[in-house]
A tleap script that builds the chain and sets N, CA, C and O, in Angstrom:
source leaprc.protein.ff14SB
mol = sequence {
  NMET ARG ARG ILE SER SER ALA SER VAL GLY
  ILE ASP GLN GLY SER ARG VAL LEU PHE SER
  ASP PHE ALA ASP ASP GLY VAL MET TRP THR
  GLY SER GLY ASP ARG GLU SER ARG HIE ILE
  VAL LYS PHE LYS GLU PRO PHE ARG ALA PRO
  PRO SER VAL MET VAL SER ILE SER MET TRP
  ASP THR ASP HIE LYS THR ASN ALA ARG ALA
  ASP ILE THR ALA GLU ASN VAL THR ALA LYS
  GLU PHE HIE LEU VAL PHE ARG THR TRP GLY
  ASP THR ARG ILE ALA ARG ILE ARG ALA ASP
  TRP MET ALA ILE GLY PRO VAL LYS ASP GLU
  ASP ASP TRP ASP LEU CTYR
}
set mol.1.N position { -81.170 -12.812 -226.068 }
set mol.1.CA position { -80.638 -12.660 -224.562 }
set mol.1.C position { -78.948 -12.253 -224.064 }
set mol.1.O position { -77.971 -12.134 -224.803 }
set mol.2.N position { -78.985 -12.172 -223.290 }
set mol.2.CA position { -77.763 -11.418 -222.929 }
set mol.2.C position { -77.433 -12.243 -221.399 }
set mol.2.O position { -78.073 -12.240 -220.348 }
set mol.3.N position { -76.032 -12.995 -221.822 }
set mol.3.CA position { -75.614 -14.212 -220.475 }
set mol.3.C position { -74.773 -13.566 -219.899 }
set mol.3.O position { -74.216 -12.634 -220.479 }
set mol.4.N position { -74.455 -13.925 -218.529 }
set mol.4.CA position { -73.472 -13.259 -217.740 }
set mol.4.C position { -72.442 -14.653 -217.155 }
set mol.4.O position { -72.873 -15.228 -216.156 }
set mol.5.N position { -71.112 -15.176 -217.773 }
set mol.5.CA position { -71.079 -15.941 -217.804 }
set mol.5.C position { -69.811 -16.066 -216.007 }
set mol.5.O position { -69.186 -17.048 -215.608 }
set mol.6.N position { -69.883 -14.869 -215.479 }
set mol.6.CA position { -69.124 -14.230 -214.900 }
set mol.6.C position { -69.910 -14.632 -213.294 }
set mol.6.O position { -71.125 -14.525 -213.127 }
set mol.7.N position { -68.884 -15.129 -212.145 }
set mol.7.CA position { -69.667 -15.720 -211.039 }
set mol.7.C position { -70.233 -14.750 -210.265 }
set mol.7.O position { -70.928 -15.073 -209.301 }
set mol.8.N position { -69.980 -13.276 -210.628 }
set mol.8.CA position { -70.390 -12.120 -210.075 }
set mol.8.C position { -70.968 -11.088 -210.778 }
set mol.8.O position { -70.436 -10.479 -211.706 }
set mol.9.N position { -72.004 -10.910 -210.346 }
set mol.9.CA position { -72.997 -9.989 -211.207 }
set mol.9.C position { -73.098 -8.358 -210.466 }
set mol.9.O position { -73.721 -7.822 -209.550 }
set mol.10.N position { -72.732 -8.225 -210.834 }
set mol.10.CA position { -73.194 -6.446 -210.267 }
set mol.10.C position { -74.268 -5.704 -210.712 }
set mol.10.O position { -74.726 -5.847 -211.845 }
set mol.11.N position { -74.947 -4.488 -209.454 }
set mol.11.CA position { -76.080 -3.708 -210.301 }
set mol.11.C position { -76.069 -2.586 -209.735 }
set mol.11.O position { -76.204 -2.564 -208.511 }
set mol.12.N position { -75.920 -1.457 -210.409 }
set mol.12.CA position { -75.682 -0.142 -209.974 }
set mol.12.C position { -76.351 0.714 -210.365 }
set mol.12.O position { -76.367 0.567 -211.587 }
set mol.13.N position { -77.095 1.772 -210.033 }
set mol.13.CA position { -78.682 2.456 -209.949 }
set mol.13.C position { -78.412 3.507 -209.249 }
set mol.13.O position { -77.763 3.557 -208.203 }
set mol.14.N position { -79.168 4.795 -210.124 }
set mol.14.CA position { -79.336 6.242 -209.343 }
set mol.14.C position { -80.360 6.903 -210.300 }
set mol.14.O position { -81.123 6.377 -211.110 }
set mol.15.N position { -80.179 8.093 -210.006 }
set mol.15.CA position { -81.543 8.930 -210.036 }
set mol.15.C position { -80.374 10.193 -210.573 }
set mol.15.O position { -79.380 10.508 -209.918 }
set mol.16.N position { -80.875 10.960 -212.258 }
set mol.16.CA position { -80.931 12.123 -212.152 }
set mol.16.C position { -81.659 13.036 -212.270 }
set mol.16.O position { -82.804 12.625 -212.459 }
set mol.17.N position { -81.585 14.239 -212.256 }
set mol.17.CA position { -82.393 15.139 -212.731 }
set mol.17.C position { -81.779 15.687 -214.430 }
set mol.17.O position { -80.579 15.820 -214.671 }
set mol.18.N position { -82.475 15.847 -215.070 }
set mol.18.CA position { -81.869 15.678 -216.385 }
set mol.18.C position { -81.633 17.523 -216.904 }
set mol.18.O position { -80.766 18.050 -217.601 }
set mol.19.N position { -82.670 18.010 -216.286 }
set mol.19.CA position { -82.441 19.481 -216.442 }
set mol.19.C position { -83.550 20.168 -215.828 }
set mol.19.O position { -84.271 19.194 -215.614 }
set mol.20.N position { -84.155 21.102 -215.420 }
set mol.20.CA position { -85.210 22.265 -215.142 }
set mol.20.C position { -85.384 23.318 -215.946 }
set mol.20.O position { -85.668 24.373 -215.377 }
set mol.21.N position { -85.292 23.327 -217.127 }
set mol.21.CA position { -85.896 24.559 -218.219 }
set mol.21.C position { -86.464 25.615 -218.133 }
set mol.21.O position { -86.079 26.628 -218.717 }
set mol.22.N position { -87.544 25.551 -217.338 }
set mol.22.CA position { -88.632 26.328 -217.173 }
set mol.22.C position { -88.148 27.588 -215.928 }
set mol.22.O position { -88.635 28.693 -215.688 }
set mol.23.N position { -86.970 26.835 -215.302 }
set mol.23.CA position { -86.473 27.814 -214.303 }
set mol.23.C position { -85.226 28.949 -215.077 }
set mol.23.O position { -84.733 29.904 -214.476 }
set mol.24.N position { -85.037 28.724 -215.909 }
set mol.24.CA position { -83.800 29.289 -216.535 }
set mol.24.C position { -84.190 29.932 -218.632 }
set mol.24.O position { -83.538 30.456 -219.536 }
set mol.25.N position { -85.587 29.435 -218.425 }
set mol.25.CA position { -86.088 29.317 -220.023 }
set mol.25.C position { -85.533 28.619 -221.268 }
set mol.25.O position { -85.679 28.645 -222.490 }
set mol.26.N position { -84.910 28.059 -220.446 }
set mol.26.CA position { -83.827 26.729 -221.223 }
set mol.26.C position { -84.913 26.295 -222.630 }
set mol.26.O position { -86.109 26.550 -222.769 }
set mol.27.N position { -84.076 25.640 -223.450 }
set mol.27.CA position { -84.378 24.920 -224.871 }
set mol.27.C position { -85.477 24.313 -224.733 }
set mol.27.O position { -86.551 24.572 -225.275 }
set mol.28.N position { -85.209 23.449 -223.964 }
set mol.28.CA position { -86.765 22.487 -223.851 }
set mol.28.C position { -87.596 22.665 -222.913 }
set mol.28.O position { -88.091 21.720 -222.300 }
set mol.29.N position { -87.906 24.085 -222.633 }
set mol.29.CA position { -88.778 24.653 -222.703 }
set mol.29.C position { -89.057 25.658 -223.353 }
set mol.29.O position { -90.227 25.821 -223.007 }
set mol.30.N position { -88.782 26.635 -224.202 }
set mol.30.CA position { -88.620 27.818 -224.966 }
set mol.30.C position { -88.776 27.337 -226.527 }
set mol.30.O position { -89.272 28.067 -227.386 }
set mol.31.N position { -88.265 25.952 -226.793 }
set mol.31.CA position { -87.739 25.567 -228.169 }
set mol.31.C position { -88.674 25.405 -228.415 }
set mol.31.O position { -89.684 25.631 -227.747 }
set mol.32.N position { -88.490 24.584 -230.354 }
set mol.32.CA position { -89.145 23.889 -230.703 }
set mol.32.C position { -88.502 23.126 -231.976 }
set mol.32.O position { -87.562 23.681 -232.544 }
set mol.33.N position { -88.924 21.995 -232.404 }
set mol.33.CA position { -88.382 21.508 -233.075 }
set mol.33.C position { -86.982 20.238 -232.238 }
set mol.33.O position { -86.803 20.416 -231.033 }
set mol.34.N position { -86.252 19.256 -232.832 }
set mol.34.CA position { -85.821 18.498 -232.483 }
set mol.34.C position { -84.557 19.402 -231.446 }
set mol.34.O position { -83.878 20.413 -231.627 }
set mol.35.N position { -84.750 18.138 -230.025 }
set mol.35.CA position { -83.775 18.972 -228.801 }
set mol.35.C position { -83.425 17.661 -228.175 }
set mol.35.O position { -84.203 16.719 -228.018 }
set mol.36.N position { -82.163 17.709 -227.835 }
set mol.36.CA position { -81.980 16.777 -227.049 }
set mol.36.C position { -80.696 17.566 -225.624 }
set mol.36.O position { -79.992 18.574 -225.673 }
set mol.37.N position { -80.896 16.529 -224.527 }
set mol.37.CA position { -80.251 16.609 -223.164 }
set mol.37.C position { -79.603 15.317 -223.154 }
set mol.37.O position { -80.275 14.286 -223.194 }
set mol.38.N position { -77.837 15.302 -223.083 }
set mol.38.CA position { -76.974 14.650 -222.747 }
set mol.38.C position { -76.241 14.799 -221.890 }
set mol.38.O position { -75.684 15.882 -221.713 }
set mol.39.N position { -75.970 13.379 -220.849 }
set mol.39.CA position { -75.003 13.721 -219.996 }
set mol.39.C position { -74.886 12.183 -219.249 }
set mol.39.O position { -75.738 11.315 -219.061 }
set mol.40.N position { -73.437 12.256 -218.915 }
set mol.40.CA position { -72.566 11.294 -218.710 }
set mol.40.C position { -72.753 10.639 -217.707 }
set mol.40.O position { -72.141 11.351 -216.910 }
set mol.41.N position { -73.093 9.904 -217.183 }
set mol.41.CA position { -73.257 8.891 -215.997 }
set mol.41.C position { -72.215 7.912 -215.610 }
set mol.41.O position { -72.416 6.733 -215.900 }
set mol.42.N position { -71.132 8.248 -214.995 }
set mol.42.CA position { -69.952 7.217 -214.364 }
set mol.42.C position { -70.385 6.494 -212.951 }
set mol.42.O position { -70.535 6.976 -211.829 }
set mol.43.N position { -70.564 4.812 -213.565 }
set mol.43.CA position { -70.247 3.618 -212.717 }
set mol.43.C position { -69.530 3.968 -211.448 }
set mol.43.O position { -68.426 4.498 -211.563 }
set mol.44.N position { -70.023 3.736 -210.231 }
set mol.44.CA position { -69.712 3.714 -209.072 }
set mol.44.C position { -68.249 2.734 -208.844 }
set mol.44.O position { -67.457 2.882 -207.914 }
set mol.45.N position { -68.161 1.911 -209.737 }
set mol.45.CA position { -66.996 1.237 -209.556 }
set mol.45.C position { -66.947 0.597 -211.013 }
set mol.45.O position { -67.994 0.795 -211.630 }
set mol.46.N position { -65.954 -0.145 -211.729 }
set mol.46.CA position { -66.387 -0.220 -213.271 }
set mol.46.C position { -66.895 -1.941 -213.729 }
set mol.46.O position { -66.444 -2.882 -213.075 }
set mol.47.N position { -67.613 -2.119 -214.601 }
set mol.47.CA position { -68.212 -3.325 -214.284 }
set mol.47.C position { -66.881 -3.754 -215.519 }
set mol.47.O position { -66.290 -2.956 -216.246 }
set mol.48.N position { -66.685 -5.255 -215.437 }
set mol.48.CA position { -66.128 -6.046 -216.307 }
set mol.48.C position { -65.868 -6.121 -217.805 }
set mol.48.O position { -64.956 -6.676 -218.419 }
set mol.49.N position { -67.123 -5.273 -218.315 }
set mol.49.CA position { -67.604 -5.485 -219.483 }
set mol.49.C position { -68.367 -4.551 -219.654 }
set mol.49.O position { -68.759 -4.186 -218.545 }
set mol.50.N position { -68.758 -4.014 -220.366 }
set mol.50.CA position { -70.094 -3.323 -220.563 }
set mol.50.C position { -71.421 -3.916 -220.146 }
set mol.50.O position { -71.662 -5.090 -220.427 }
set mol.51.N position { -72.279 -3.187 -219.505 }
set mol.51.CA position { -73.468 -3.721 -218.292 }
set mol.51.C position { -74.335 -3.258 -219.443 }
set mol.51.O position { -74.048 -2.377 -220.254 }
set mol.52.N position { -75.787 -4.214 -219.377 }
set mol.52.CA position { -76.672 -3.590 -219.585 }
set mol.52.C position { -77.368 -2.656 -219.151 }
set mol.52.O position { -77.565 -3.027 -217.993 }
set mol.53.N position { -77.876 -1.708 -219.267 }
set mol.53.CA position { -78.533 -0.569 -219.075 }
set mol.53.C position { -80.015 -0.377 -219.497 }
set mol.53.O position { -80.437 -0.452 -220.651 }
set mol.54.N position { -80.870 -0.069 -218.170 }
set mol.54.CA position { -82.052 0.486 -218.244 }
set mol.54.C position { -82.461 1.620 -217.798 }
set mol.54.O position { -82.051 1.936 -216.682 }
set mol.55.N position { -83.359 2.542 -218.503 }
set mol.55.CA position { -83.610 3.713 -218.333 }
set mol.55.C position { -84.759 4.238 -218.350 }
set mol.55.O position { -85.317 4.195 -219.447 }
set mol.56.N position { -85.101 4.537 -217.835 }
set mol.56.CA position { -86.752 5.241 -217.520 }
set mol.56.C position { -87.402 6.702 -216.617 }
set mol.56.O position { -87.016 7.034 -215.496 }
set mol.57.N position { -88.190 7.240 -217.229 }
set mol.57.CA position { -88.915 8.676 -216.671 }
set mol.57.C position { -89.546 8.627 -215.596 }
set mol.57.O position { -90.720 8.303 -215.415 }
set mol.58.N position { -88.181 9.198 -214.303 }
set mol.58.CA position { -89.355 8.475 -213.455 }
set mol.58.C position { -90.114 10.185 -212.634 }
set mol.58.O position { -90.809 10.233 -211.619 }
set mol.59.N position { -89.667 11.353 -213.495 }
set mol.59.CA position { -90.673 12.379 -213.397 }
set mol.59.C position { -90.590 13.182 -214.092 }
set mol.59.O position { -89.452 13.520 -214.421 }
set mol.60.N position { -91.807 13.922 -214.690 }
set mol.60.CA position { -91.668 14.741 -215.851 }
set mol.60.C position { -92.738 15.946 -215.802 }
set mol.60.O position { -93.865 15.702 -215.371 }
set mol.61.N position { -92.438 17.100 -216.188 }
set mol.61.CA position { -93.528 18.471 -216.214 }
set mol.61.C position { -93.617 18.897 -217.217 }
set mol.61.O position { -92.873 19.797 -217.608 }
set mol.62.N position { -94.383 18.472 -217.800 }
set mol.62.CA position { -94.911 19.070 -219.450 }
set mol.62.C position { -95.984 19.994 -219.469 }
set mol.62.O position { -96.832 20.144 -218.589 }
set mol.63.N position { -95.856 20.743 -220.792 }
set mol.63.CA position { -97.086 22.078 -220.849 }
set mol.63.C position { -98.401 20.801 -221.426 }
set mol.63.O position { -98.564 19.833 -222.170 }
set mol.64.N position { -98.963 21.530 -220.614 }
set mol.64.CA position { -100.678 20.908 -221.097 }
set mol.64.C position { -101.026 21.223 -222.452 }
set mol.64.O position { -101.864 20.594 -223.099 }
set mol.65.N position { -100.368 22.209 -222.874 }
set mol.65.CA position { -101.275 23.320 -224.227 }
set mol.65.C position { -100.082 22.148 -225.495 }
set mol.65.O position { -100.622 21.751 -226.528 }
set mol.66.N position { -99.071 21.880 -225.314 }
set mol.66.CA position { -98.175 20.953 -226.267 }
set mol.66.C position { -98.641 19.442 -226.324 }
set mol.66.O position { -99.407 19.139 -225.409 }
set mol.67.N position { -98.377 18.589 -227.083 }
set mol.67.CA position { -97.996 17.599 -227.334 }
set mol.67.C position { -96.978 16.815 -226.295 }
set mol.67.O position { -95.792 17.130 -226.396 }
set mol.68.N position { -97.355 15.755 -225.235 }
set mol.68.CA position { -95.821 15.282 -224.897 }
set mol.68.C position { -95.155 14.019 -225.930 }
set mol.68.O position { -95.753 13.073 -226.445 }
set mol.69.N position { -93.692 14.394 -226.015 }
set mol.69.CA position { -93.206 13.490 -227.065 }
set mol.69.C position { -91.962 13.405 -226.231 }
set mol.69.O position { -91.371 14.301 -225.627 }
set mol.70.N position { -91.669 11.978 -226.346 }
set mol.70.CA position { -90.199 11.964 -225.192 }
set mol.70.C position { -89.597 10.770 -225.620 }
set mol.70.O position { -90.289 9.752 -225.617 }
set mol.71.N position { -88.566 10.724 -225.944 }
set mol.71.CA position { -87.436 9.812 -226.002 }
set mol.71.C position { -86.124 9.335 -224.873 }
set mol.71.O position { -85.318 10.223 -224.599 }
set mol.72.N position { -85.993 8.427 -224.453 }
set mol.72.CA position { -85.217 8.510 -223.363 }
set mol.72.C position { -84.347 7.070 -223.722 }
set mol.72.O position { -84.829 6.152 -224.385 }
set mol.73.N position { -82.761 7.074 -223.056 }
set mol.73.CA position { -82.352 5.944 -223.819 }
set mol.73.C position { -80.790 6.045 -223.566 }
set mol.73.O position { -80.188 7.117 -223.639 }
set mol.74.N position { -80.269 5.000 -223.304 }
set mol.74.CA position { -78.482 4.793 -222.763 }
set mol.74.C position { -77.745 4.500 -224.101 }
set mol.74.O position { -77.901 3.434 -224.697 }
set mol.75.N position { -76.939 5.492 -224.541 }
set mol.75.CA position { -75.951 5.092 -225.553 }
set mol.75.C position { -74.308 5.239 -224.948 }
set mol.75.O position { -73.867 5.820 -223.957 }
set mol.76.N position { -73.650 4.438 -226.016 }
set mol.76.CA position { -72.086 4.319 -225.283 }
set mol.76.C position { -71.933 3.992 -224.214 }
set mol.76.O position { -71.424 4.628 -223.291 }
set mol.77.N position { -72.540 2.522 -224.225 }
set mol.77.CA position { -72.279 2.170 -222.566 }
set mol.77.C position { -70.962 1.361 -222.824 }
set mol.77.O position { -70.854 0.540 -223.736 }
set mol.78.N position { -70.055 1.646 -222.007 }
set mol.78.CA position { -68.579 1.247 -221.703 }
set mol.78.C position { -68.825 0.446 -220.290 }
set mol.78.O position { -69.950 0.393 -219.793 }
set mol.79.N position { -67.915 -0.045 -219.810 }
set mol.79.CA position { -67.382 -0.877 -218.275 }
set mol.79.C position { -67.506 0.229 -217.540 }
set mol.79.O position { -67.583 -0.003 -216.333 }
set mol.80.N position { -67.554 1.401 -217.863 }
set mol.80.CA position { -67.093 2.747 -216.850 }
set mol.80.C position { -68.324 3.741 -216.597 }
set mol.80.O position { -68.440 4.354 -215.535 }
set mol.81.N position { -69.174 3.846 -217.590 }
set mol.81.CA position { -69.906 5.137 -217.916 }
set mol.81.C position { -71.117 4.436 -218.882 }
set mol.81.O position { -71.376 3.234 -218.937 }
set mol.82.N position { -71.633 5.287 -219.458 }
set mol.82.CA position { -72.597 5.353 -220.520 }
set mol.82.C position { -73.554 7.108 -220.741 }
set mol.82.O position { -73.612 7.933 -219.829 }
set mol.83.N position { -73.950 7.234 -221.605 }
set mol.83.CA position { -74.582 8.639 -221.911 }
set mol.83.C position { -76.015 8.613 -221.611 }
set mol.83.O position { -76.744 8.158 -222.493 }
set mol.84.N position { -76.451 8.948 -220.717 }
set mol.84.CA position { -77.949 9.127 -220.850 }
set mol.84.C position { -78.398 10.098 -221.521 }
set mol.84.O position { -77.742 11.139 -221.472 }
set mol.85.N position { -79.613 10.066 -222.328 }
set mol.85.CA position { -79.898 10.720 -223.257 }
set mol.85.C position { -81.502 10.816 -223.451 }
set mol.85.O position { -82.158 9.803 -223.696 }
set mol.86.N position { -82.000 11.891 -223.345 }
set mol.86.CA position { -83.147 12.424 -223.545 }
set mol.86.C position { -83.651 13.326 -225.065 }
set mol.86.O position { -82.984 14.249 -225.532 }
set mol.87.N position { -84.541 12.977 -225.476 }
set mol.87.CA position { -84.837 13.503 -227.019 }
set mol.87.C position { -86.444 14.179 -226.742 }
set mol.87.O position { -87.078 13.695 -225.804 }
set mol.88.N position { -87.022 15.180 -227.479 }
set mol.88.CA position { -87.994 15.766 -227.511 }
set mol.88.C position { -87.638 16.276 -228.663 }
set mol.88.O position { -86.467 16.289 -229.044 }
set mol.89.N position { -89.094 16.973 -229.651 }
set mol.89.CA position { -89.402 17.590 -231.196 }
set mol.89.C position { -90.488 17.834 -231.183 }
set mol.89.O position { -91.311 17.503 -230.329 }
set mol.90.N position { -90.700 18.647 -232.435 }
set mol.90.CA position { -92.108 19.155 -232.387 }
set mol.90.C position { -92.213 20.398 -231.403 }
set mol.90.O position { -91.172 21.027 -231.209 }
set mol.91.N position { -93.544 20.869 -230.672 }
set mol.91.CA position { -93.847 21.877 -230.056 }
set mol.91.C position { -94.022 21.977 -228.590 }
set mol.91.O position { -94.279 22.863 -227.775 }
set mol.92.N position { -93.732 20.458 -228.586 }
set mol.92.CA position { -93.273 19.676 -227.644 }
set mol.92.C position { -92.708 20.947 -226.489 }
set mol.92.O position { -91.733 21.606 -226.853 }
set mol.93.N position { -93.326 21.254 -225.146 }
set mol.93.CA position { -92.762 21.970 -223.940 }
set mol.93.C position { -92.571 21.347 -222.605 }
set mol.93.O position { -93.500 21.326 -221.798 }
set mol.94.N position { -90.845 20.592 -222.208 }
set mol.94.CA position { -90.615 20.230 -221.016 }
set mol.94.C position { -90.044 21.003 -220.101 }
set mol.94.O position { -88.881 21.298 -220.376 }
set mol.95.N position { -90.401 21.372 -219.249 }
set mol.95.CA position { -90.078 21.976 -218.201 }
set mol.95.C position { -88.909 21.211 -217.076 }
set mol.95.O position { -88.092 21.827 -216.393 }
set mol.96.N position { -89.068 19.981 -217.109 }
set mol.96.CA position { -88.188 19.355 -216.207 }
set mol.96.C position { -88.001 18.065 -216.461 }
set mol.96.O position { -88.832 17.697 -217.291 }
set mol.97.N position { -87.091 16.968 -216.034 }
set mol.97.CA position { -87.242 15.899 -216.555 }
set mol.97.C position { -86.302 15.262 -215.311 }
set mol.97.O position { -85.157 15.615 -215.030 }
set mol.98.N position { -87.074 14.267 -214.670 }
set mol.98.CA position { -85.572 12.850 -213.796 }
set mol.98.C position { -85.685 11.769 -214.043 }
set mol.98.O position { -86.706 11.138 -213.768 }
set mol.99.N position { -84.473 11.176 -214.738 }
set mol.99.CA position { -84.594 9.683 -214.866 }
set mol.99.C position { -83.910 9.151 -214.137 }
set mol.99.O position { -82.999 9.749 -213.564 }
set mol.100.N position { -84.192 7.734 -213.940 }
set mol.100.CA position { -83.918 6.990 -213.095 }
set mol.100.C position { -83.105 5.605 -214.114 }
set mol.100.O position { -83.684 5.148 -215.099 }
set mol.101.N position { -81.838 5.137 -213.697 }
set mol.101.CA position { -81.107 3.874 -215.004 }
set mol.101.C position { -80.773 2.746 -213.832 }
set mol.101.O position { -80.822 2.932 -212.617 }
set mol.102.N position { -80.489 1.766 -214.392 }
set mol.102.CA position { -80.062 1.142 -214.108 }
set mol.102.C position { -79.525 0.105 -214.722 }
set mol.102.O position { -80.177 -0.438 -215.614 }
set mol.103.N position { -77.833 -0.533 -214.267 }
set mol.103.CA position { -77.052 -0.820 -214.572 }
set mol.103.C position { -77.116 -2.485 -214.236 }
set mol.103.O position { -77.735 -2.764 -213.209 }
set mol.104.N position { -76.588 -3.516 -214.933 }
set mol.104.CA position { -76.780 -4.977 -214.389 }
set mol.104.C position { -75.563 -5.677 -214.971 }
set mol.104.O position { -76.012 -6.179 -216.002 }
set mol.105.N position { -74.400 -5.963 -214.899 }
set mol.105.CA position { -73.605 -6.492 -215.649 }
set mol.105.C position { -72.057 -7.346 -214.666 }
set mol.105.O position { -71.887 -7.234 -213.452 }
set mol.106.N position { -71.232 -8.060 -215.529 }
set mol.106.CA position { -69.992 -8.492 -214.813 }
set mol.106.C position { -69.004 -7.732 -213.921 }
set mol.106.O position { -68.389 -6.754 -214.347 }
set mol.107.N position { -68.870 -8.183 -212.721 }
set mol.107.CA position { -67.980 -7.231 -212.177 }
set mol.107.C position { -67.000 -8.992 -211.583 }
set mol.107.O position { -67.000 -10.221 -211.643 }
set mol.108.N position { -66.365 -7.850 -211.085 }
set mol.108.CA position { -64.355 -8.351 -210.493 }
set mol.108.C position { -64.985 -8.780 -209.258 }
set mol.108.O position { -65.687 -7.986 -208.633 }
set mol.109.N position { -64.765 -10.166 -208.783 }
set mol.109.CA position { -64.649 -10.628 -207.230 }
set mol.109.C position { -63.682 -10.868 -206.791 }
set mol.109.O position { -62.718 -11.382 -207.358 }
set mol.110.N position { -63.839 -10.322 -205.017 }
set mol.110.CA position { -62.558 -10.592 -204.758 }
set mol.110.C position { -61.952 -11.961 -204.735 }
set mol.110.O position { -60.752 -12.005 -204.464 }
set mol.111.N position { -62.435 -12.827 -204.918 }
set mol.111.CA position { -61.469 -14.348 -205.334 }
set mol.111.C position { -60.655 -14.368 -206.968 }
set mol.111.O position { -59.880 -15.161 -207.504 }
set mol.112.N position { -61.259 -13.118 -207.378 }
set mol.112.CA position { -60.558 -13.421 -208.963 }
set mol.112.C position { -59.302 -13.121 -208.504 }
set mol.112.O position { -59.129 -12.588 -207.409 }
set mol.113.N position { -57.994 -13.556 -209.594 }
set mol.113.CA position { -57.039 -12.894 -209.523 }
set mol.113.C position { -56.202 -13.165 -210.995 }
set mol.113.O position { -56.207 -14.349 -211.330 }
set mol.114.N position { -55.649 -12.446 -211.704 }
set mol.114.CA position { -55.274 -12.468 -212.585 }
set mol.114.C position { -53.956 -13.223 -213.250 }
set mol.114.O position { -53.020 -12.496 -212.919 }
set mol.115.N position { -53.579 -14.003 -213.799 }
set mol.115.CA position { -52.844 -15.014 -213.955 }
set mol.115.C position { -51.604 -14.303 -214.844 }
set mol.115.O position { -50.480 -14.743 -214.603 }
set mol.116.N position { -51.720 -13.231 -215.859 }
set mol.116.CA position { -51.006 -12.725 -216.574 }
set mol.116.C position { -51.446 -11.642 -216.593 }
set mol.116.O position { -50.916 -10.773 -217.285 }
savepdb mol mol.pdb
quit
């Protein structure tokens, strides 16, 4: 369990279409084997320390003739940003993906002051 000792906890969230590869015959739609889509997401304001980030698929459009394989995760989380990463493999054909994310962590409070 992660404990946040800060008096102020911030929550930032968002939604992002990661790709629409069916529109331009992109690799997620036409390719096979290991494939990855990586996007940098910047927080609206920085946290005091790297937050806990949860990601999920909120919309996906796949070809019904192939197996649906998906892996979505947050990587390289810092106080200012993280990488939103989607992966697939094999013969999976994915037309498009939208991901939602939420970050929870300590933030600076307006009553905080730095002594040094």
